[in-house]
VEXFI-500638 format. One record per residue: x, y, z of N, C-alpha, C in turn; residue in three letters; residue number from 1; chain. Coordinates in pm, whole numbers, always signed. Layout:
BEGIN
<voti <X Y Z> <X Y Z> <X Y Z> "Ala" NUM "A">
...
END
This chain:
BEGIN
<voti <+3985 +2513 +3381> <+3842 +2477 +3452> <+3828 +2575 +3561> "Met" 1 "A">
<voti <+3682 +2566 +3574> <+3628 +2679 +3625> <+3647 +2612 +3798> "Ala" 2 "A">
<voti <+3667 +2672 +3897> <+3741 +2666 +4024> <+3605 +2745 +4093> "Arg" 3 "A">
<voti <+3590 +2659 +4226> <+3481 +2644 +4350> <+3501 +2734 +4428> "Leu" 4 "A">
<voti <+3473 +2837 +4474> <+3508 +2939 +4570> <+3472 +2866 +4701> "Thr" 5 "A">
<voti <+3484 +2949 +4825> <+3461 +2874 +4947> <+3305 +2892 +4992> "Asn" 6 "A">
<voti <+3246 +2958 +4900> <+3079 +2939 +4924> <+3024 +2864 +4768> "Glu" 7 "A">
<voti <+2935 +2766 +4857> <+2890 +2680 +4788> <+2791 +2743 +4680> "Trp" 8 "A">
<voti <+2789 +2693 +4531> <+2709 +2750 +4445> <+2753 +2855 +4342> "Gly" 9 "A">
<voti <+2845 +2917 +4410> <+2911 +3037 +4339> <+3046 +2998 +4252> "Ser" 10 "A">
<voti <+3050 +3003 +4135> <+3145 +2982 +4026> <+3239 +3066 +4054> "Trp" 11 "A">
<voti <+3385 +3078 +3989> <+3480 +3187 +3981> <+3445 +3256 +3838> "Asn" 12 "A">
<voti <+3497 +3339 +3834> <+3453 +3416 +3710> <+3528 +3390 +3607> "Lys" 13 "A">
<voti <+3632 +3291 +3619> <+3751 +3257 +3491> <+3697 +3124 +3435> "Gly" 14 "A">
<voti <+3576 +3096 +3452> <+3494 +2984 +3397> <+3481 +2995 +3251> "Gly" 15 "A">
<voti <+3428 +2903 +3202> <+3396 +2886 +3032> <+3381 +3019 +2951> "Leu" 16 "A">
<voti <+3302 +3071 +3018> <+3227 +3185 +2954> <+3335 +3281 +2916> "Arg" 17 "A">
<voti <+3393 +3324 +3048> <+3530 +3424 +3027> <+3623 +3371 +2948> "Ala" 18 "A">
<voti <+3660 +3245 +2913> <+3742 +3185 +2861> <+3702 +3194 +2680> "Arg" 19 "A">
<voti <+3598 +3143 +2640> <+3536 +3108 +2519> <+3451 +3205 +2489> "Phe" 20 "A">
<voti <+3562 +3314 +2370> <+3503 +3431 +2277> <+3520 +3408 +2129> "Arg" 21 "A">
<voti <+3436 +3411 +2083> <+3476 +3442 +1932> <+3519 +3558 +1889> "Thr" 22 "A">
<voti <+3578 +3554 +1790> <+3663 +3681 +1757> <+3550 +3755 +1666> "Arg" 23 "A">
<voti <+3482 +3685 +1574> <+3406 +3739 +1492> <+3277 +3766 +1519> "Ser" 24 "A">
<voti <+3226 +3900 +1424> <+3106 +3936 +1536> <+2991 +3879 +1487> "Arg" 25 "A">
<voti <+3041 +3828 +1363> <+2885 +3746 +1311> <+2847 +3667 +1379> "Ile" 26 "A">
<voti <+2985 +3581 +1414> <+2953 +3438 +1490> <+2887 +3504 +1649> "Val" 27 "A">
<voti <+2932 +3607 +1695> <+2862 +3655 +1830> <+2723 +3677 +1804> "Asn" 28 "A">
<voti <+2665 +3744 +1716> <+2528 +3780 +1678> <+2474 +3660 +1653> "Ser" 29 "A">
<voti <+2505 +3567 +1541> <+2464 +3462 +1532> <+2406 +3364 +1656> "Phe" 30 "A">
<voti <+2495 +3348 +1764> <+2496 +3273 +1892> <+2380 +3348 +1981> "Leu" 31 "A">
<voti <+2399 +3477 +1970> <+2284 +3549 +2048> <+2136 +3520 +2004> "Gln" 32 "A">
<voti <+2112 +3480 +1868> <+2002 +3495 +1810> <+1941 +3377 +1790> "Val" 33 "A">
<voti <+2034 +3263 +1816> <+1970 +3122 +1840> <+1866 +3108 +1889> "Val" 34 "A">
<voti <+1858 +3136 +2026> <+1734 +3072 +2136> <+1630 +3139 +2070> "Pro" 35 "A">
<voti <+1645 +3278 +2019> <+1490 +3348 +1979> <+1439 +3278 +1871> "Trp" 36 "A">
<voti <+1522 +3216 +1785> <+1491 +3173 +1686> <+1428 +3016 +1727> "Val" 37 "A">
<voti <+1475 +2946 +1825> <+1428 +2829 +1831> <+1302 +2839 +1918> "Asn" 38 "A">
<voti <+1305 +2971 +2001> <+1146 +2984 +2061> <+1071 +3008 +1951> "Phe" 39 "A">
<voti <+1072 +3080 +1856> <+991 +3106 +1735> <+954 +3000 +1681> "Ala" 40 "A">
<voti <+1035 +2909 +1662> <+1006 +2770 +1586> <+887 +2704 +1663> "Val" 41 "A">
<voti <+956 +2665 +1782> <+855 +2597 +1920> <+716 +2646 +1936> "Val" 42 "A">
<voti <+731 +2771 +1942> <+571 +2867 +1922> <+521 +2835 +1827> "Leu" 43 "A">
<voti <+555 +2877 +1673> <+510 +2798 +1591> <+426 +2707 +1566> "Ala" 44 "A">
<voti <+544 +2577 +1602> <+488 +2466 +1610> <+337 +2419 +1702> "Leu" 45 "A">
<voti <+377 +2469 +1816> <+263 +2478 +1914> <+126 +2528 +1872> "Phe" 46 "A">
<voti <+108 +2653 +1795> <+37 +2730 +1743> <-38 +2631 +1670> "Leu" 47 "A">
<voti <+22 +2581 +1580> <-21 +2536 +1438> <-85 +2379 +1487> "Ser" 48 "A">
<voti <-8 +2312 +1599> <-77 +2184 +1587> <-204 +2219 +1742> "Leu" 49 "A">
<voti <-194 +2311 +1783> <-307 +2348 +1857> <-445 +2348 +1813> "Ser" 50 "A">
<voti <-452 +2395 +1722> <-588 +2402 +1634> <-601 +2268 +1589> "Gly" 51 "A">
<voti <-542 +2153 +1564> <-590 +2044 +1536> <-615 +1957 +1658> "Arg" 52 "A">
<voti <-571 +1990 +1758> <-568 +1895 +1881> <-732 +1930 +1951> "Leu" 53 "A">
<voti <-802 +2039 +1927> <-913 +2105 +1985> <-1019 +2008 +1903> "Thr" 54 "A">
<voti <-1137 +1959 +1987> <-1220 +1862 +1923> <-1355 +1968 +1922> "Leu" 55 "A">
<voti <-1415 +1996 +1817> <-1542 +2090 +1806> <-1649 +1972 +1818> "Gln" 56 "A">
<voti <-1761 +1997 +1909> <-1823 +1910 +1917> <-1952 +1904 +1781> "Pro" 57 "A">
<voti <-2005 +1818 +1754> <-2106 +1819 +1656> <-2119 +1659 +1587> "Gly" 58 "A">
<voti <-2188 +1672 +1477> <-2236 +1535 +1420> <-2128 +1566 +1249> "Val" 59 "A">
<voti <-2101 +1479 +1216> <-1988 +1471 +1124> <-2081 +1376 +996> "Val" 60 "A">
<voti <-2069 +1464 +898> <-2172 +1381 +758> <-2045 +1388 +631> "Phe" 61 "A">
<voti <-2044 +1260 +651> <-1968 +1218 +517> <-2046 +1234 +406> "Glu" 62 "A">
<voti <-2051 +1310 +282> <-2125 +1365 +197> <-2066 +1250 +41> "Leu" 63 "A">
<voti <-2197 +1216 -5> <-2130 +1139 -95> <-2103 +1233 -228> "Pro" 64 "A">
<voti <-2013 +1149 -302> <-1960 +1217 -449> <-2075 +1252 -546> "Arg" 65 "A">
<voti <-2156 +1169 -550> <-2255 +1171 -658> <-2371 +1257 -612> "Ala" 66 "A">
<voti <-2460 +1295 -677> <-2601 +1385 -632> <-2689 +1280 -528> "Pro" 67 "A">
<voti <-2776 +1349 -432> <-2861 +1281 -353> <-2941 +1204 -435> "Phe" 68 "A">
<voti <-2920 +1040 -432> <-3056 +966 -464> <-3044 +892 -366> "Arg" 69 "A">
<voti <-2990 +849 -247> <-3007 +735 -150> <-3102 +805 -52> "Glu" 70 "A">
<voti <-3143 +705 +3> <-3253 +703 +103> <-3312 +582 +178> "Gly" 71 "A">
<voti <-3390 +587 +278> <-3428 +475 +327> <-3512 +390 +262> "Leu" 72 "A">
<voti <-3509 +261 +268> <-3576 +151 +211> <-3721 +168 +317> "Gln" 73 "A">
<voti <-3724 +143 +436> <-3810 +111 +516> <-3771 +135 +638> "Arg" 74 "A">
<voti <-3876 +214 +755> <-3814 +259 +872> <-3938 +344 +931> "Gly" 75 "A">
<voti <-3931 +394 +1043> <-3945 +500 +1105> <-3994 +626 +1049> "Leu" 76 "A">
<voti <-4051 +694 +1042> <-4104 +851 +1003> <-4121 +951 +1089> "Ser" 77 "A">
<voti <-4065 +1058 +1131> <-4073 +1153 +1211> <-4098 +1304 +1150> "Leu" 78 "A">
<voti <-4190 +1409 +1201> <-4217 +1493 +1097> <-4195 +1638 +1178> "Val" 79 "A">
<voti <-4086 +1720 +1155> <-4080 +1856 +1235> <-4136 +1946 +1163> "Met" 80 "A">
<voti <-4214 +2025 +1237> <-4252 +2158 +1167> <-4254 +2266 +1254> "Leu" 81 "A">
<voti <-4279 +2401 +1212> <-4277 +2487 +1275> <-4393 +2581 +1313> "Arg" 82 "A">
<voti <-4422 +2618 +1402> <-4585 +2646 +1437> <-4563 +2791 +1491> "Ala" 83 "A">
<voti <-4668 +2869 +1442> <-4689 +3013 +1478> <-4788 +2992 +1565> "Asp" 84 "A">
<voti <-4752 +3048 +1683> <-4868 +3051 +1775> <-4875 +3203 +1861> "Arg" 85 "A">
<voti <-4970 +3250 +1937> <-4968 +3392 +1996> <-4854 +3398 +2124> "Pro" 86 "A">
<voti <-4800 +3319 +2160> <-4687 +3333 +2266> <-4557 +3307 +2192> "Gln" 87 "A">
<voti <-4541 +3305 +2106> <-4404 +3277 +2004> <-4409 +3127 +1915> "Gly" 88 "A">
<voti <-4321 +3147 +1814> <-4332 +3016 +1756> <-4255 +2877 +1852> "Glu" 89 "A">
<voti <-4320 +2772 +1803> <-4255 +2618 +1869> <-4252 +2563 +1777> "Glu" 90 "A">
<voti <-4170 +2452 +1793> <-4160 +2355 +1707> <-4218 +2232 +1730> "Thr" 91 "A">
<voti <-4312 +2174 +1625> <-4399 +2070 +1662> <-4338 +1903 +1610> "Leu" 92 "A">
<voti <-4340 +1803 +1689> <-4290 +1698 +1636> <-4425 +1626 +1604> "Val" 93 "A">
<voti <-4373 +1552 +1520> <-4515 +1435 +1486> <-4472 +1298 +1446> "Phe" 94 "A">
<voti <-4480 +1178 +1548> <-4433 +1057 +1546> <-4504 +973 +1609> "Phe" 95 "A">
<voti <-4590 +851 +1489> <-4674 +761 +1507> <-4819 +822 +1556> "Asp" 96 "A">
<voti <-4816 +920 +1461> <-4993 +1010 +1465> <-4997 +1068 +1619> "Asp" 97 "A">
<voti <-4884 +1095 +1671> <-4860 +1167 +1825> <-4821 +1288 +1794> "Val" 98 "A">
<voti <-4862 +1402 +1881> <-4814 +1550 +1824> <-4690 +1573 +1983> "Arg" 99 "A">
<voti <-4568 +1597 +1945> <-4529 +1652 +2052> <-4458 +1798 +2047> "Tyr" 100 "A">
<voti <-4468 +1818 +2150> <-4413 +2017 +2170> <-4250 +2001 +2203> "Gln" 101 "A">
<voti <-4178 +1995 +2089> <-3991 +2015 +2114> <-3975 +2120 +2179> "Phe" 102 "A">
<voti <-3875 +2095 +2322> <-3831 +2176 +2382> <-3907 +2164 +2498> "Gly" 103 "A">
<voti <-3992 +2087 +2534> <-4084 +2046 +2651> <-3987 +1969 +2703> "Val" 104 "A">
<voti <-3952 +1936 +2848> <-3875 +1830 +2907> <-3950 +1694 +2909> "Pro" 105 "A">
<voti <-4096 +1724 +2959> <-4168 +1586 +2965> <-4216 +1546 +2838> "Glu" 106 "A">
<voti <-4224 +1619 +2735> <-4272 +1552 +2609> <-4126 +1529 +2552> "Gln" 107 "A">
<voti <-4016 +1564 +2543> <-3884 +1527 +2485> <-3867 +1382 +2572> "Asp" 108 "A">
<voti <-3916 +1339 +2671> <-3885 +1235 +2766> <-3981 +1137 +2704> "Ala" 109 "A">
<voti <-4104 +1190 +2673> <-4204 +1075 +2618> <-4174 +1054 +2481> "Gln" 110 "A">
<voti <-4146 +1157 +2394> <-4068 +1112 +2254> <-3952 +1016 +2277> "Leu" 111 "A">
<voti <-3860 +1034 +2353> <-3755 +940 +2340> <-3788 +781 +2414> "Arg" 112 "A">
<voti <-3877 +805 +2488> <-3917 +651 +2537> <-3993 +580 +2408> "Asp" 113 "A">
<voti <-4092 +666 +2325> <-4150 +615 +2194> <-4077 +559 +2097> "Asp" 114 "A">
<voti <-3956 +677 +2077> <-3848 +637 +2017> <-3782 +492 +2030> "Leu" 115 "A">
<voti <-3720 +487 +2161> <-3677 +389 +2189> <-3738 +250 +2213> "Ser" 116 "A">
<voti <-3905 +237 +2258> <-3989 +128 +2203> <-3987 +101 +2055> "Arg" 117 "A">
<voti <-3989 +193 +1973> <-4012 +160 +1793> <-3892 +145 +1776> "Ala" 118 "A">
<voti <-3757 +147 +1820> <-3616 +112 +1783> <-3618 -30 +1799> "Ala" 119 "A">
<voti <-3696 -105 +1876> <-3693 -233 +1900> <-3765 -328 +1797> "Gly" 120 "A">
<voti <-3840 -304 +1720> <-3893 -344 +1608> <-3803 -370 +1511> "Arg" 121 "A">
<voti <-3801 -454 +1398> <-3698 -517 +1302> <-3681 -391 +1214> "Pro" 122 "A">
<voti <-3752 -279 +1192> <-3714 -192 +1094> <-3727 -92 +1161> "Asp" 123 "A">
<voti <-3719 -64 +1318> <-3677 +68 +1374> <-3543 +93 +1392> "Gly" 124 "A">
<voti <-3441 +66 +1337> <-3301 +106 +1351> <-3266 +224 +1279> "Arg" 125 "A">
<voti <-3362 +248 +1170> <-3360 +388 +1082> <-3480 +459 +1081> "Gln" 126 "A">
<voti <-3426 +617 +1081> <-3541 +703 +1082> <-3534 +792 +995> "Leu" 127 "A">
<voti <-3640 +820 +926> <-3679 +925 +807> <-3729 +1052 +881> "Leu" 128 "A">
<voti <-3621 +1147 +873> <-3655 +1312 +941> <-3690 +1377 +844> "Leu" 129 "A">
<voti <-3825 +1464 +847> <-3863 +1513 +754> <-3898 +1664 +819> "Met" 130 "A">
<voti <-3820 +1783 +798> <-3829 +1903 +848> <-3885 +2014 +775> "Ala" 131 "A">
<voti <-3961 +2108 +829> <-3981 +2205 +733> <-3898 +2296 +725> "Asp" 132 "A">
<voti <-3855 +2414 +597> <-3749 +2468 +609> <-3742 +2564 +760> "Arg" 133 "A">
<voti <-3849 +2617 +794> <-3845 +2694 +918> <-3776 +2679 +1047> "Arg" 134 "A">
<voti <-3773 +2507 +1037> <-3731 +2472 +1159> <-3602 +2475 +1207> "Val" 135 "A">
<voti <-3532 +2522 +1326> <-3424 +2577 +1339> <-3318 +2445 +1324> "Pro" 136 "A">
<voti <-3204 +2503 +1267> <-3081 +2381 +1280> <-3046 +2310 +1419> "His" 137 "A">
<voti <-3057 +2380 +1509> <-3047 +2352 +1661> <-3143 +2238 +1712> "Gly" 138 "A">
<voti <-3259 +2277 +1663> <-3381 +2200 +1670> <-3355 +2070 +1632> "Asp" 139 "A">
<voti <-3307 +2050 +1482> <-3340 +1883 +1439> <-3173 +1859 +1487> "Val" 140 "A">
<voti <-3069 +1962 +1513> <-2949 +1841 +1555> <-2981 +1779 +1686> "Met" 141 "A">
<voti <-3060 +1877 +1789> <-3149 +1817 +1910> <-3194 +1685 +1899> "Ala" 142 "A">
<voti <-3291 +1698 +1785> <-3389 +1540 +1755> <-3270 +1456 +1695> "Leu" 143 "A">
<voti <-3175 +1481 +1642> <-3089 +1379 +1601> <-3046 +1289 +1717> "Val" 144 "A">
<voti <-2967 +1342 +1803> <-2922 +1347 +1953> <-3033 +1286 +2033> "Asn" 145 "A">
<voti <-3141 +1323 +2051> <-3238 +1244 +2104> <-3265 +1074 +2046> "Leu" 146 "A">
<voti <-3271 +1116 +1911> <-3298 +981 +1814> <-3173 +910 +1856> "Ala" 147 "A">
<voti <-3065 +948 +1842> <-2940 +866 +1899> <-2916 +811 +2059> "Arg" 148 "A">
<voti <-2982 +866 +2147> <-3001 +810 +2281> <-3112 +733 +2288> "Ser" 149 "A">
<voti <-3200 +724 +2185> <-3299 +618 +2199> <-3287 +503 +2138> "Ala" 150 "A">
<voti <-3166 +501 +2064> <-3129 +349 +1994> <-3121 +334 +1839> "Gly" 151 "A">
<voti <-3165 +460 +1797> <-3170 +492 +1624> <-3021 +477 +1574> "Ile" 152 "A">
<voti <-2971 +384 +1486> <-2859 +429 +1432> <-2836 +501 +1339> "Gln" 153 "A">
<voti <-2944 +523 +1244> <-2942 +584 +1140> <-3040 +675 +1124> "Arg" 154 "A">
<voti <-3004 +794 +1087> <-3111 +897 +1031> <-3093 +985 +874> "Val" 155 "A">
<voti <-3199 +950 +838> <-3202 +1036 +696> <-3281 +1163 +709> "Asn" 156 "A">
<voti <-3185 +1239 +720> <-3267 +1408 +718> <-3273 +1430 +574> "Ala" 157 "A">
<voti <-3445 +1484 +571> <-3493 +1536 +433> <-3574 +1640 +470> "Ala" 158 "A">
<voti <-3599 +1721 +333> <-3669 +1831 +337> <-3815 +1796 +326> "Leu" 159 "A">
<voti <-3921 +1850 +418> <-4048 +1780 +393> <-4094 +1844 +244> "Lys" 160 "A">
<voti <-4164 +1779 +192> <-4204 +1855 +60> <-4344 +1945 +109> "Pro" 161 "A">
<voti <-4348 +2047 +56> <-4453 +2171 +36> <-4558 +2102 -2> "Glu" 162 "A">
END
């Protein structure tokens, strides 16, 4: 048994470690490697689970197994176009025969108000979003978020026919 000396906290050298010595070199080397193996296993578990714990922001689409044949029966319609201007390209949104320049805060707020008013109608919970091929993906996703904040529950994204 280890004996305490007259200093608190220090142990006599004749303790467990000095008395327990294995005679086999294999067992000694195995006992020295075990903490490192434990560290490697815990680190591997941490790295494998850390990727699953982070949540990437975005909209999750559950795609159907069959080809696209679904759509909206009736609801609101909105068209997004990309326009070339002398000062650069801009995204235009047409809703209820009104043109909005997307990305301008005042017009975005006006579009949100008009969408929230239209969402109060009986057929207003669904929106058909037709976008031109040249409209950036970021603008489409920003418009989906704007529609969600206005109270729209379902958005059908479609390609605008040429």
